[in-house]
C-alpha positions in Angstrom: -26.9 -1.4 12.1 -23.7 -2.5 10.2 -23.3 -6.2 10.0 -20.0 -7.8 9.1 -20.1 -11.3 7.5 -16.8 -13.1 7.5 -16.7 -16.1 5.1 -14.6 -19.0 6.3 -14.3 -22.7 5.6 -12.0 -25.7 6.0 -12.3 -27.2 2.6 -9.7 -25.3 0.6 -8.1 -27.5 -2.1 -4.7 -25.9 -1.9 -4.5 -25.4 1.9 -7.0 -27.6 3.7 -7.9 -26.4 7.2 -6.4 -23.0 6.7 -8.9 -21.2 8.9 -7.5 -23.2 11.9 -3.8 -22.8 10.9 -2.1 -20.9 13.8 -0.6 -17.4 13.7 1.2 -16.6 17.0 -0.5 -19.4 18.8 -4.1 -18.8 17.7 -6.1 -20.0 14.7 -6.1 -17.6 11.7 -9.9 -17.2 12.1 -9.4 -15.9 15.6 -6.8 -13.4 14.5 -9.1 -12.1 11.8 -11.9 -11.7 14.3 -9.6 -9.9 16.7 -8.7 -7.5 14.0 -12.3 -6.9 12.9 -13.3 -6.0 16.5 -11.0 -3.0 16.2 -13.3 -1.5 13.5 -15.4 1.1 15.1 -18.2 1.1 12.5 -19.2 -2.5 12.9 -22.2 -3.3 15.0 -22.0 -7.1 14.9 -19.8 -9.8 13.3 -21.1 -13.2 12.0 -18.9 -16.0 10.6 -20.6 -17.6 7.7 -19.5 -21.2 6.9 -21.1 -24.1 5.1 -23.1 -27.1 6.3 -20.5 -29.5 5.0 -19.3 -31.9 7.6 -15.8 -30.6 7.0 -16.8 -27.4 8.6 -18.3 -28.9 11.8 -15.1 -28.5 13.8 -14.7 -24.9 12.7 -18.3 -24.0 13.6 -18.0 -25.8 16.9 -14.8 -24.1 17.8 -16.1 -20.6 17.0 -19.3 -21.1 19.0 -17.2 -22.4 21.9 -15.3 -19.1 21.8 -18.6 -17.1 21.9 -18.8 -16.1 18.3 -22.0 -16.0 16.2 -21.9 -18.6 13.3 -24.3 -19.1 10.4 -24.2 -22.2 8.4 -25.7 -22.4 4.9 -25.4 -24.1 1.5 -21.9 -24.5 0.4 -22.3 -23.4 -3.2 -24.6 -20.3 -2.9 -22.5 -17.9 -0.9 -24.6 -14.9 -1.8 -27.7 -16.6 -0.4 -25.7 -17.5 2.7 -24.7 -13.9 3.3 -28.2 -12.6 2.7 -29.6 -15.0 5.3 -27.1 -13.6 7.8 -28.7 -10.2 7.3 -32.2 -11.7 7.6 -31.3 -13.2 11.0 -30.5 -9.8 12.5 -33.1 -7.0 12.8 -32.5 -3.5 11.6 -29.4 -4.2 9.4 -28.8 -1.3 7.0 -25.6 -2.5 5.4 -23.6 -5.8 5.2 -19.8 -5.8 5.1 -18.6 -8.8 3.3 -15.1 -10.1 4.2 -13.2 -13.2 3.2 -11.6 -15.8 5.5 -8.2 -15.9 3.8 -7.2 -12.4 4.9 -5.3 -12.3 8.2 -4.0 -8.8 7.5 -7.4 -7.2 7.2 -7.1 -3.6 8.4 -9.9 -2.4 10.7 -9.2 1.2 9.6 -9.8 0.3 6.0 -13.1 -1.4 7.0 -14.1 1.8 8.8 -13.1 3.9 5.8 -15.3 1.8 3.5 -18.3 1.9 5.8 -18.0 5.7 6.3 -17.8 6.1 2.5 -20.9 3.9 2.1 -22.9 5.9 4.6 -21.7 9.4 3.3 -22.3 8.5 -0.4 -25.5 6.6 -0.1 -24.1 4.1 -2.6 -25.7 0.7 -2.9 -22.3 -1.0 -3.2 -19.0 0.4 -1.8 -15.7 -1.4 -2.1 -11.9 -1.2 -2.6 -11.9 -4.1 -5.1 -13.3 -2.7 -8.3 -10.5 -0.2 -8.7 -7.7 -2.0 -6.9 -5.1 0.0 -5.0 -5.0 -2.1 -1.8 -3.1 -5.3 -1.4 -5.1 -8.4 -2.2 -6.4 -9.7 1.1 -7.6 -6.2 2.3 -10.8 -6.3 0.2 -13.8 -4.8 1.8 -17.3 -4.7 0.3 -20.2 -2.8 1.9 -23.6 -3.5 0.5 -27.0 -2.1 1.4 -29.0 -4.9 3.0 -32.0 -4.4 0.7 -29.8 -4.7 -2.4 -28.1 -7.8 -1.1 -31.5 -9.5 -0.5 -32.8 -8.4 -3.9 -29.7 -9.8 -5.7 -29.9 -13.1 -3.7 -33.5 -13.6 -4.7 -32.9 -13.2 -8.4 -31.9 -15.7 -11.1 -28.2 -15.4 -11.8 -25.4 -17.0 -13.7 -23.8 -20.0 -11.8 -20.4 -18.2 -11.7 -22.1 -15.4 -9.7 -22.8 -18.0 -7.0 -19.1 -18.7 -6.7 -18.3 -14.9 -6.8 -21.2 -13.8 -4.7 -21.0 -10.0 -5.2 -20.5 -10.2 -9.0 -24.2 -9.9 -9.6 -24.1 -6.6 -7.8 -20.8 -5.0 -8.7 -21.1 -5.9 -12.4 -24.3 -3.7 -12.7 -23.2 -0.2 -11.8 -25.9 1.2 -14.0 -28.5 -0.5 -11.8 -26.8 -0.2 -8.3 -24.9 2.9 -7.5 -21.3 2.4 -6.5 -18.6 4.1 -4.5 -14.9 3.2 -4.7 -12.3 3.4 -1.9 -8.7 4.0 -3.0 -5.5 3.8 -1.0 -3.1 6.7 -0.7 -0.6 4.8 -2.9 -1.1 1.9 -5.3 -0.3 -1.4 -3.5 -2.4 -3.5 -5.9 0.7 -5.6 -6.9 0.9 -7.1 -3.4 -1.0 -10.3 -2.5 -1.4 -11.0 1.3 -4.1 -13.6 1.0 -3.4 -17.1 2.5 -4.2 -19.6 -0.2 -1.0 -21.8 -0.2 1.6 -23.1 2.3 3.9 -20.4 1.1 1.3 -17.8 1.8 0.9 -19.2 5.3 4.7 -19.1 5.9 4.6 -15.4 4.9 1.7 -14.6 7.2 3.5 -16.4 10.1 6.7 -14.4 9.5 4.8 -11.1 9.6 2.9 -12.1 12.7 6.1 -13.3 14.4 7.7 -9.9 13.6 4.9 -7.6 14.5 2.2 -9.1 16.7 4.2 -9.5 19.9 4.9 -5.8 20.0 1.7 -4.5 18.6 -1.3 -6.9 18.1 -3.2 -4.1 16.4 -0.6 -3.6 13.6 -2.0 -2.1 10.4 -1.4 -2.2 6.7 1.3 0.5 7.0 3.2 -1.5 9.5 3.3 -4.5 7.2 4.5 -2.3 4.3 7.3 -0.8 6.5 8.3 -4.3 7.6 8.6 -5.5 4.0 10.8 -2.6 3.1 13.2 -3.3 6.1 13.2 -7.1 6.2 14.2 -8.6 2.9 14.1 -12.1 4.4 10.3 -11.7 4.9 9.7 -9.7 1.7 11.0 -12.7 -0.3 8.0 -14.7 0.9 5.7 -12.1 -0.6 7.5 -11.9 -4.0 
């Protein structure tokens, strides 16, 4: 079983409440979940958020829409993700995804999962050797490796960057790396600021009405043809 864990929260210092900011009439978190459901390799999706009161409304909204939510300690994200795996039986791999990525591509998710299964790697990602735009990061981790790393003592910074404890030890945990057909690593499609949100809204307004399932290539084509939108991404 392949479990996707999507991290989301409301307490961003630069863009508070961004998970509920709207893109084409729905909260960004909803658009992310819609896109993830297009990935054929995922068995189940859990949204992982914190126990902070600031995330009460987010968790309540998601549950009201029929989504599975796990709430854990705000600081130790790795432990929170590991507990998501513990809550579901027969999980072989966990796909870790971040909640500031409204352009996540389900095809890229599937490619990463297939590589993980074919290679037998403990940790598979497209973020160690970056060729995809920021915001399309996918990490696929064997559930046993995730639990082991979460149970060990680790540097406090690894609690903020939860997979650092795994990806920084390639001699211990075997890795596989997904690369894009062309290097797009200079692009950043994450939503961290008001300007990022304006860019995301411009892209959604241009693409979503005609094709809600638009992919990375569609966004790249749009940026080549619409300089008014491309300026937001500069």
